C-alpha positions in Angstrom: 62.2 77.4 32.0 58.6 77.8 30.6 56.9 80.2 33.1 53.2 80.4 33.6 51.6 83.5 35.0 48.2 85.1 35.3 46.4 88.2 36.3 43.2 87.7 38.1 40.8 90.7 38.6 38.7 90.6 41.7 35.7 92.6 42.9 36.1 92.8 46.7 33.0 92.4 48.9 33.2 95.6 51.0 31.5 93.8 53.9 34.4 91.4 54.0 37.4 93.7 53.7 38.9 92.4 57.0 38.4 88.8 55.8 40.3 89.6 52.5 43.1 91.3 54.4 43.6 88.4 56.7 43.3 85.9 53.8 45.8 87.9 51.7 48.4 87.9 54.5 48.0 84.1 55.0 48.1 83.4 51.3 51.1 85.6 50.6 53.0 83.8 53.5 52.1 80.4 52.2 53.0 81.3 48.5 56.3 82.7 49.7 57.3 79.3 50.9 56.6 77.6 47.5 59.9 77.1 45.7 58.3 77.4 42.2 56.3 80.6 42.9 58.1 83.6 41.5 55.6 86.3 42.2 52.4 86.7 44.2 51.3 90.3 44.2 48.0 91.9 45.3 47.3 95.4 43.9 44.2 97.4 44.9 42.3 100.3 43.6 42.2 103.4 45.8 38.8 102.6 47.2 39.7 98.9 47.8 36.9 97.6 45.7 39.0 96.1 42.9 42.1 94.0 43.2 44.4 92.6 40.5 46.2 89.5 41.8 49.4 88.7 39.8 50.9 85.2 40.2 54.0 83.8 38.3 55.4 80.3 38.5 58.5 78.7 37.1 56.4 76.3 35.1 53.0 74.6 34.9 53.9 72.0 37.5 54.6 74.7 40.0 51.4 76.5 39.1 49.5 73.3 39.7 51.1 72.8 43.1 50.1 76.3 44.1 46.5 75.8 42.8 46.3 72.5 44.7 47.4 74.2 48.0 45.0 77.2 47.3 42.1 74.8 46.7 42.7 72.9 49.9 43.4 75.8 52.2 42.0 79.0 50.8 39.4 78.7 48.0 36.2 78.7 50.0 37.3 81.8 52.1 38.6 83.5 49.0 35.5 83.0 46.9 33.2 84.2 49.8 35.1 87.5 50.2 35.5 88.4 46.5 34.3 87.7 43.0 36.6 86.9 40.1 35.7 89.3 37.3 38.4 88.3 34.9 41.5 86.1 34.4 44.3 86.4 31.8 46.7 83.5 31.6 50.1 84.2 30.2 53.1 82.1 29.2 53.1 78.4 28.8 50.0 77.0 30.5 49.3 73.3 30.0 46.0 71.6 29.9 46.0 71.0 33.7 46.4 74.8 34.4 43.8 75.7 31.8 41.4 73.1 33.3 42.0 74.3 36.8 41.1 77.9 35.9 38.5 77.1 33.2 35.6 78.1 35.5 36.7 81.7 35.2 36.6 81.7 31.4 40.2 83.0 31.1 41.7 84.9 28.2 44.8 82.7 27.3 47.9 84.2 25.7 50.9 82.1 24.9 54.3 83.7 25.0 56.1 83.8 21.7 59.2 85.8 22.5 60.8 87.9 25.3 62.3 87.5 28.7 61.9 88.6 32.3 64.5 89.6 34.9 63.7 89.5 38.6 65.8 91.0 41.4 65.3 90.3 45.1 
């Protein structure tokens, strides 16, 4: 297994908090059905203006399936409710993943050692 994961920092449009809440619930539900998606977590600052979105996938193919679904179903609504202020890609991203996230000028870090354990 060669996991790919990223942390995306978002600035939330405070006029669209209800939109982001609805979108978040829909996106979490959809991502939960994806077999290759291992983590999809939204973490907010106390005032709700900043969010860190953490996503982890079993491999680059699973990441691309998720990004394809996201692009088709959620991208327009997502980008109208928040601004992406930073992206860090971790693990074993391939050229397809890097290309799909290139518009956000990500910081890319390749895993050299380590492990992760996940419990339900």
